[in-house]
VEXDREN-2710 file (C-alpha; in Angstrom, 1 decimal):
% VEXDREN-2710
k/r/px/py/pz
1/UNK/1.1/21.1/36.2
2/UNK/1.8/17.8/34.5
3/UNK/-1.4/16.2/35.4
4/UNK/-3.8/18.9/33.9
5/UNK/-2.3/19.6/30.4
6/UNK/-4.8/19.3/27.3
7/UNK/-2.3/16.8/25.7
8/UNK/-1.2/13.5/27.0
9/UNK/1.1/13.6/30.0
10/UNK/4.9/13.7/28.9
11/UNK/5.2/10.0/29.6
12/UNK/7.0/7.1/28.1
13/UNK/3.6/5.8/27.1
14/UNK/2.9/8.9/24.9
15/UNK/6.3/8.7/23.3
16/UNK/5.9/5.2/22.4
17/UNK/2.1/5.0/21.4
18/UNK/1.6/2.8/18.4
19/UNK/-1.3/4.7/16.8
20/UNK/-3.0/8.1/16.7
21/UNK/-6.8/8.2/16.2
22/UNK/-7.3/12.0/15.6
23/UNK/-11.0/11.8/16.7
24/UNK/-13.3/14.6/15.9
25/UNK/-14.9/17.0/18.5
26/UNK/-18.5/16.8/19.2
27/UNK/-20.4/19.2/16.7
28/UNK/-24.2/19.4/16.1
29/UNK/-26.8/17.2/17.5
30/UNK/-26.3/13.5/17.9
31/UNK/-29.0/11.0/19.1
32/UNK/-28.0/7.5/20.5
33/UNK/-29.4/4.9/23.1
34/UNK/-26.4/5.5/25.4
35/UNK/-24.1/8.6/25.9
36/UNK/-20.8/7.8/27.8
37/UNK/-18.8/10.7/29.4
38/UNK/-15.1/9.9/29.8
39/UNK/-12.7/8.2/27.4
40/UNK/-10.8/6.1/29.7
41/UNK/-10.9/2.3/30.2
42/UNK/-14.5/2.6/31.8
43/UNK/-16.0/4.5/28.9
44/UNK/-14.3/2.6/26.1
45/UNK/-15.0/-0.8/27.5
46/UNK/-18.6/0.1/28.1
47/UNK/-18.9/1.3/24.6
48/UNK/-17.5/-2.0/23.4
49/UNK/-19.9/-4.0/25.6
50/UNK/-22.9/-2.0/24.6
51/UNK/-22.1/-2.2/21.0
52/UNK/-21.7/-6.0/21.2
53/UNK/-25.2/-6.0/22.7
54/UNK/-26.8/-3.9/19.9
55/UNK/-27.0/-0.5/21.4
56/UNK/-26.0/2.8/19.7
57/UNK/-23.4/4.7/21.7
58/UNK/-21.8/8.1/21.7
59/UNK/-18.6/8.7/23.9
60/UNK/-17.6/12.3/24.8
61/UNK/-14.0/12.9/26.1
62/UNK/-12.7/16.2/27.4
63/UNK/-9.2/15.8/26.2
64/UNK/-7.9/12.6/24.4
65/UNK/-8.6/9.1/24.6
66/UNK/-6.7/7.6/27.5
67/UNK/-5.7/11.1/28.7
68/UNK/-6.3/10.4/32.6
69/UNK/-5.2/7.5/34.6
70/UNK/-6.1/5.0/32.0
71/UNK/-3.2/6.2/29.7
72/UNK/-0.6/7.2/32.3
73/UNK/-0.8/4.5/35.1
74/UNK/1.9/2.0/36.1
75/UNK/0.7/-0.6/33.6
76/UNK/0.1/-3.3/36.3
77/UNK/-2.7/-5.8/35.6
78/UNK/-3.3/-7.4/39.1
79/UNK/-6.0/-9.8/40.1
80/UNK/-8.7/-8.4/42.5
81/UNK/-11.1/-5.5/43.0
82/UNK/-11.1/-3.4/46.1
83/UNK/-9.2/-3.7/49.5
84/UNK/-10.2/-5.8/52.5
85/UNK/-13.4/-7.4/50.9
86/UNK/-14.2/-9.2/54.1
87/UNK/-15.3/-5.8/55.7
88/UNK/-18.4/-5.9/53.4
89/UNK/-19.8/-9.2/54.9
90/UNK/-22.3/-7.4/57.0
91/UNK/-23.7/-5.7/53.9
92/UNK/-23.7/-8.2/51.3
93/UNK/-23.1/-11.5/53.2
94/UNK/-20.4/-14.2/53.0
95/UNK/-21.4/-15.4/49.6
96/UNK/-21.5/-11.8/48.2
97/UNK/-18.0/-11.4/49.4
98/UNK/-16.9/-14.5/47.7
99/UNK/-18.6/-13.3/44.5
100/UNK/-16.6/-10.1/44.6
101/UNK/-13.3/-12.0/45.0
102/UNK/-14.3/-14.2/41.9
103/UNK/-15.1/-11.0/40.0
104/UNK/-11.5/-9.8/40.9
105/UNK/-10.3/-12.9/39.0
106/UNK/-12.8/-12.4/36.2
107/UNK/-11.6/-8.8/35.7
108/UNK/-8.1/-9.8/34.5
109/UNK/-9.6/-12.3/32.3
110/UNK/-11.7/-9.8/30.7
111/UNK/-8.6/-8.0/29.7
112/UNK/-6.9/-10.9/28.4
113/UNK/-9.9/-11.8/26.3
114/UNK/-10.2/-8.2/25.0
115/UNK/-6.6/-8.0/23.9
116/UNK/-7.0/-11.3/22.1
117/UNK/-10.2/-10.7/20.4
118/UNK/-9.1/-7.4/18.9
119/UNK/-5.4/-8.2/18.4
120/UNK/-4.3/-5.2/20.5
121/UNK/-0.6/-4.6/20.5
122/UNK/0.1/-3.4/24.1
123/UNK/3.0/-5.4/25.4
124/UNK/0.9/-7.6/27.6
125/UNK/3.2/-9.8/29.7
126/UNK/2.3/-12.3/32.3
127/UNK/4.0/-12.5/35.8
128/UNK/3.6/-10.5/38.9
129/UNK/5.2/-10.5/42.4
130/UNK/3.8/-9.1/45.7
131/UNK/6.7/-7.9/47.8
132/UNK/6.9/-8.3/51.6
133/UNK/8.3/-5.6/53.6
134/UNK/8.0/-7.6/56.8
135/UNK/7.2/-11.1/57.9
136/UNK/3.6/-10.4/58.6
137/UNK/3.0/-9.8/54.9
138/UNK/4.2/-13.2/54.1
139/UNK/1.6/-14.7/56.4
140/UNK/-1.0/-12.6/54.5
141/UNK/0.3/-13.8/51.2
142/UNK/-0.1/-17.5/52.4
143/UNK/-3.6/-16.8/53.5
144/UNK/-4.4/-15.0/50.1
145/UNK/-2.9/-17.9/48.2
146/UNK/-4.9/-20.5/50.0
147/UNK/-8.2/-18.5/49.5
148/UNK/-7.6/-18.0/45.9
149/UNK/-7.0/-21.6/45.3
150/UNK/-10.1/-22.5/47.3
151/UNK/-11.9/-20.0/44.7
152/UNK/-10.7/-22.0/41.9
153/UNK/-7.8/-19.6/40.8
154/UNK/-6.4/-21.3/37.6
155/UNK/-3.0/-19.8/37.8
156/UNK/0.2/-20.7/39.6
157/UNK/0.9/-18.9/43.0
158/UNK/4.1/-19.5/44.5
159/UNK/5.6/-18.4/47.7
160/UNK/9.3/-16.9/47.6
161/UNK/11.3/-17.0/50.8
162/UNK/13.8/-14.5/51.6
163/UNK/16.8/-16.5/50.4
164/UNK/15.1/-16.9/47.0
165/UNK/14.1/-13.3/46.3
166/UNK/17.0/-12.5/44.0
167/UNK/15.3/-15.1/41.6
168/UNK/12.5/-12.5/41.2
169/UNK/14.0/-9.1/42.0
170/UNK/17.6/-7.9/42.3
171/UNK/17.0/-6.0/45.7
172/UNK/17.8/-6.6/49.2
173/UNK/14.7/-4.7/50.5
174/UNK/12.3/-7.5/50.8
175/UNK/11.8/-10.5/53.3
176/UNK/9.9/-12.6/50.6
177/UNK/7.1/-12.4/48.2
178/UNK/4.5/-14.4/46.2
179/UNK/4.4/-14.7/42.5
180/UNK/1.3/-14.9/40.4
181/UNK/1.4/-16.2/36.9
182/UNK/-2.2/-14.9/36.2
183/UNK/-1.4/-11.1/36.7
184/UNK/1.0/-9.1/34.7
185/UNK/1.8/-5.8/33.0
186/UNK/1.2/-3.9/29.9
187/UNK/1.3/-0.5/27.9
188/UNK/-1.8/1.2/29.2
189/UNK/-2.1/3.9/26.5
190/UNK/-1.6/1.4/23.8
191/UNK/-4.4/-0.9/25.3
192/UNK/-6.9/2.4/25.5
193/UNK/-6.0/3.2/22.0
194/UNK/-6.5/-0.3/20.8
195/UNK/-9.8/-0.5/22.6
196/UNK/-10.9/3.0/21.2
197/UNK/-10.1/1.4/17.6
198/UNK/-12.2/-1.7/18.5
199/UNK/-15.1/0.4/19.7
200/UNK/-15.0/2.5/16.5
201/UNK/-14.9/-0.8/14.3
202/UNK/-18.0/-1.9/16.3
203/UNK/-19.8/1.3/15.4
204/UNK/-19.5/3.5/18.5
205/UNK/-19.2/7.2/17.9
206/UNK/-16.1/8.7/19.8
207/UNK/-15.6/12.4/20.3
208/UNK/-12.4/14.0/21.7
209/UNK/-11.7/17.7/23.0
210/UNK/-15.3/17.9/23.9
211/UNK/-15.5/19.0/27.4
212/UNK/-19.1/18.7/28.9
213/UNK/-20.4/21.9/30.1
214/UNK/-23.8/20.8/31.3
215/UNK/-26.1/17.7/31.7
216/UNK/-29.8/18.0/31.5
217/UNK/-31.3/15.0/33.3
218/UNK/-34.6/13.5/32.5
219/UNK/-36.4/10.6/30.5
220/UNK/-34.0/11.8/27.7
221/UNK/-30.6/12.9/28.9
222/UNK/-28.9/15.8/27.1
223/UNK/-25.2/16.2/27.3
224/UNK/-23.9/19.5/26.2
225/UNK/-20.3/20.3/25.0
226/UNK/-19.0/23.8/23.3
227/UNK/-20.2/23.0/19.8
228/UNK/-22.6/20.1/20.1
229/UNK/-24.9/18.0/22.3
230/UNK/-25.8/14.3/22.6
231/UNK/-29.4/13.1/23.4
232/UNK/-29.7/9.7/24.9
233/UNK/-32.2/7.4/26.7
234/UNK/-29.4/6.5/29.2
235/UNK/-26.0/8.0/30.4
236/UNK/-22.8/6.5/31.8
237/UNK/-20.6/8.8/33.8
238/UNK/-16.9/7.3/33.8
239/UNK/-14.6/10.1/34.8
240/UNK/-13.2/8.8/38.0
241/UNK/-10.5/11.1/39.5
242/UNK/-11.2/13.8/36.9
243/UNK/-15.0/14.2/37.5
244/UNK/-14.3/17.8/39.0
245/UNK/-17.7/19.6/39.4
246/UNK/-19.5/17.5/36.8
247/UNK/-21.7/15.9/39.4
248/UNK/-21.4/16.9/43.0
249/UNK/-22.7/13.8/44.4
250/UNK/-20.3/11.5/42.6
251/UNK/-17.3/13.9/43.2
252/UNK/-18.1/13.8/46.8
253/UNK/-17.5/10.0/47.2
254/UNK/-14.0/10.1/45.3
255/UNK/-10.7/11.7/46.2
256/UNK/-8.1/12.4/43.4
257/UNK/-4.8/11.0/44.8
258/UNK/-1.5/11.8/43.0
259/UNK/0.6/9.0/41.8
260/UNK/4.0/9.5/39.8
261/UNK/6.3/7.5/37.7
262/UNK/9.8/7.8/36.2
263/UNK/11.3/5.8/33.3
264/UNK/15.0/5.2/33.0
265/UNK/17.0/5.0/29.9
266/UNK/17.1/1.5/28.2
267/UNK/19.1/-0.7/30.6
268/UNK/20.0/-3.5/28.2
269/UNK/19.1/-7.1/28.5
270/UNK/21.8/-8.1/31.1
271/UNK/21.2/-5.2/33.5
272/UNK/17.5/-5.5/33.1
273/UNK/17.6/-9.2/34.0
274/UNK/19.6/-8.4/37.2
275/UNK/16.9/-6.2/38.3
276/UNK/13.8/-8.2/37.4
277/UNK/15.0/-11.7/36.2
278/UNK/11.6/-12.9/35.3
279/UNK/10.2/-9.7/33.9
280/UNK/7.4/-9.5/36.3
281/UNK/5.5/-6.5/37.6
282/UNK/6.3/-5.6/41.3
283/UNK/4.5/-4.2/44.0
284/UNK/5.2/-3.7/47.8
285/UNK/2.8/-3.5/50.8
286/UNK/3.4/0.0/52.1
287/UNK/0.8/2.6/52.3
288/UNK/2.8/4.9/50.1
289/UNK/3.5/1.9/48.0
290/UNK/6.4/1.5/45.2
291/UNK/5.4/-0.3/42.0
292/UNK/7.7/-1.1/39.1
293/UNK/8.4/-3.2/36.1
294/UNK/10.4/-3.4/32.9
295/UNK/9.1/-1.9/29.7
296/UNK/9.4/-3.8/26.4
297/UNK/12.6/-1.9/25.5
298/UNK/14.0/-2.8/29.0
299/UNK/13.7/0.5/30.9
300/UNK/12.6/0.4/34.5
301/UNK/9.4/2.2/35.1
302/UNK/9.1/3.1/38.8
303/UNK/6.1/4.6/40.3
304/UNK/4.4/5.3/43.7
305/UNK/4.1/8.0/46.1
306/UNK/0.5/8.1/46.4
307/UNK/-0.5/11.2/48.1
308/UNK/-3.7/13.7/48.4
309/UNK/-1.9/17.2/48.5
310/UNK/-3.6/18.1/45.1
311/UNK/-0.2/19.4/43.9
312/UNK/2.3/17.7/41.8
313/UNK/6.0/17.7/42.9
314/UNK/8.0/20.6/41.3
315/UNK/10.4/17.9/40.0
316/UNK/9.0/14.5/39.8
317/UNK/12.4/12.9/39.0
318/UNK/14.0/14.5/42.2
319/UNK/11.0/13.2/44.2
320/UNK/11.0/9.7/42.7
321/UNK/14.6/8.9/42.1
322/UNK/15.6/8.5/45.8
323/UNK/12.8/5.8/45.9
324/UNK/14.2/4.0/43.0
325/UNK/17.6/4.1/44.3
326/UNK/16.6/2.7/47.7
327/UNK/15.3/-0.4/46.1
328/UNK/18.0/-0.4/43.2
329/UNK/21.2/1.3/44.4
330/UNK/23.0/0.1/41.3
331/UNK/21.0/2.5/39.1
332/UNK/22.8/5.6/40.4
333/UNK/24.5/6.2/37.0
334/UNK/21.4/5.7/35.1
335/UNK/19.6/8.5/33.5
336/UNK/15.8/9.1/33.8
337/UNK/14.4/10.0/30.5
338/UNK/10.6/10.4/31.4
339/UNK/8.8/11.7/34.4
340/UNK/5.1/12.1/34.8
341/UNK/2.2/12.0/37.2
342/UNK/-1.6/11.6/37.4
343/UNK/-4.5/11.3/39.7
344/UNK/-6.1/8.0/40.6
345/UNK/-9.6/7.9/42.2
346/UNK/-9.9/6.5/45.8
347/UNK/-13.0/5.9/47.8
348/UNK/-13.2/5.6/51.7
349/UNK/-13.7/1.9/51.7
350/UNK/-11.4/1.1/48.6
351/UNK/-14.3/-0.6/46.8
352/UNK/-15.1/0.4/43.3
353/UNK/-18.3/2.5/43.2
354/UNK/-20.7/1.1/40.5
355/UNK/-24.4/1.9/40.5
356/UNK/-27.1/4.3/39.1
357/UNK/-28.1/7.6/40.5
358/UNK/-31.1/7.1/42.9
359/UNK/-32.8/10.3/41.5
360/UNK/-32.2/9.4/37.8
361/UNK/-32.7/5.7/37.1
362/UNK/-31.3/6.1/33.5
363/UNK/-27.9/7.5/34.8
364/UNK/-25.2/5.0/35.7
365/UNK/-21.7/5.6/36.9
366/UNK/-18.4/3.8/37.9
367/UNK/-15.4/5.2/39.6
368/UNK/-13.0/4.9/42.6
369/UNK/-10.8/1.9/41.5
370/UNK/-8.2/2.8/44.1
371/UNK/-5.0/1.5/42.3
372/UNK/-6.7/-1.5/40.5
373/UNK/-8.1/0.4/37.6
374/UNK/-6.6/-1.5/34.7
375/UNK/-8.7/-4.7/35.5
376/UNK/-11.6/-3.1/37.5
377/UNK/-12.7/-0.8/34.7
378/UNK/-13.0/-3.7/32.5
379/UNK/-15.2/-5.6/34.9
380/UNK/-17.2/-2.4/35.7
381/UNK/-17.9/-2.0/32.0
382/UNK/-19.3/-5.4/31.6
383/UNK/-21.4/-5.0/34.7
384/UNK/-22.8/-1.6/33.6
385/UNK/-23.7/-3.0/30.1
386/UNK/-25.6/-5.9/31.7
387/UNK/-27.6/-3.5/33.8
388/UNK/-28.3/-1.0/31.0
389/UNK/-29.5/-3.8/28.7
390/UNK/-31.6/-5.4/31.4
391/UNK/-29.5/-8.6/31.7
392/UNK/-29.5/-10.3/35.3
393/UNK/-26.2/-8.8/36.8
394/UNK/-25.1/-10.3/40.3
395/UNK/-22.3/-7.8/40.0
396/UNK/-24.5/-4.7/39.8
397/UNK/-26.7/-5.9/42.4
398/UNK/-23.7/-6.3/44.8
399/UNK/-21.8/-3.3/44.1
400/UNK/-25.0/-1.1/44.3
401/UNK/-25.7/-2.4/47.8
402/UNK/-22.4/-1.1/49.3
403/UNK/-22.9/2.4/50.8
404/UNK/-20.1/5.0/50.1
405/UNK/-19.0/7.6/52.4
406/UNK/-19.3/11.2/51.2
407/UNK/-15.9/12.9/52.1
408/UNK/-16.3/15.8/54.5
409/UNK/-14.8/19.2/53.9
410/UNK/-15.6/19.9/50.3
411/UNK/-12.9/20.5/47.6
412/UNK/-10.7/22.6/49.7
413/UNK/-10.6/20.6/53.0
414/UNK/-10.8/17.1/51.6
415/UNK/-7.3/16.7/50.5
416/UNK/-5.8/18.0/53.7
417/UNK/-7.8/15.8/55.9
418/UNK/-6.9/12.7/53.9
419/UNK/-3.2/13.6/53.8
420/UNK/-3.4/13.7/57.5
421/UNK/-5.0/10.3/57.5
422/UNK/-2.4/8.8/55.1
423/UNK/0.5/10.1/57.3
424/UNK/-1.1/8.3/60.3
425/UNK/-1.2/5.1/58.4
426/UNK/2.5/5.5/57.4
427/UNK/3.3/6.2/61.0
428/UNK/1.6/3.0/62.0
429/UNK/3.8/1.1/59.5
430/UNK/6.9/1.8/61.7
431/UNK/5.4/1.7/65.1
END
């Protein structure tokens, strides 16, 4: 299966990565202040934040840095954390909800600052458009715009009416949109590799191909791999959709959902400009959403089809190409050169799960970014580092107060039950 190979998925990103770190496997005994399990954006940025605060860090990754969703996602960097944050007002209060919304703005800024501070070459490009599939979506965009401006959003937000849509996307599928100059897109694997290099330069120890076989909890946590172990005063678990059986409590509150991407051959400047004239990232509003953008070499990267079956399509191109052609019929003659998939982590309430284990006060975690992982991981890393180092953290306090449902049915029944729920949501879109 494409999502579970020991090497990187056969993606456009893997083919165009700009460095290869070749990190060692964990061997022997290592002792540090904090051990991190997971070499994606959560783990890498927590390592950076902790080293900047003076703590010693060892990060253990089962495969390669950026192997999971961090290195194979759609590359969209979009404001916001969570979905429908107003649902949490009864739990954290109105001001708490407003704080979460401000953090959704801050999260993108953290990525911006990280790229600038370490001169990370990851094709970071600003500009994003929310695409309206029906008029009601435009009403929601206007409400979102007004609220963001009231919160002090510093970037331009512009409504795009139906007759203007070809100025942002060469498709007749949409009734309007809203552009956002403060969101954008990037090469996610090159971002992850750049952040890994930054963590190494700051003095963190990073280990690849070191599958964690056991964790011994206690005042000193011991993390075991095949040929070595890490002892640490504190532990961070940042595995998200790929947590598996590492910790049953955490795996029970996140469901892996498949998402898939195809990349065309290079389209050339003229054709690419007809499809996406302002080189923005795009995302529609359906449950099984489409998201797409241009790469730096003018390919169309087209993704979506979020589902919970637990099985990859036998042929991702055959699965995704009709979706691409529905939006861009003119690409019928274009070759698809890359196809890949991966799992994103989704929680029942679509809010990132950030906290510490109640039975082990020195064990922290973050997961379930529900499609906003590029920015939310960076925010989570800062929140975790603040909590671990004893800094006052309004973010950690807020996220920790929100309860998260444990999915019923265990590993076998969880995916079919959620697939049924998703099918119902899709049916409601057309009723």
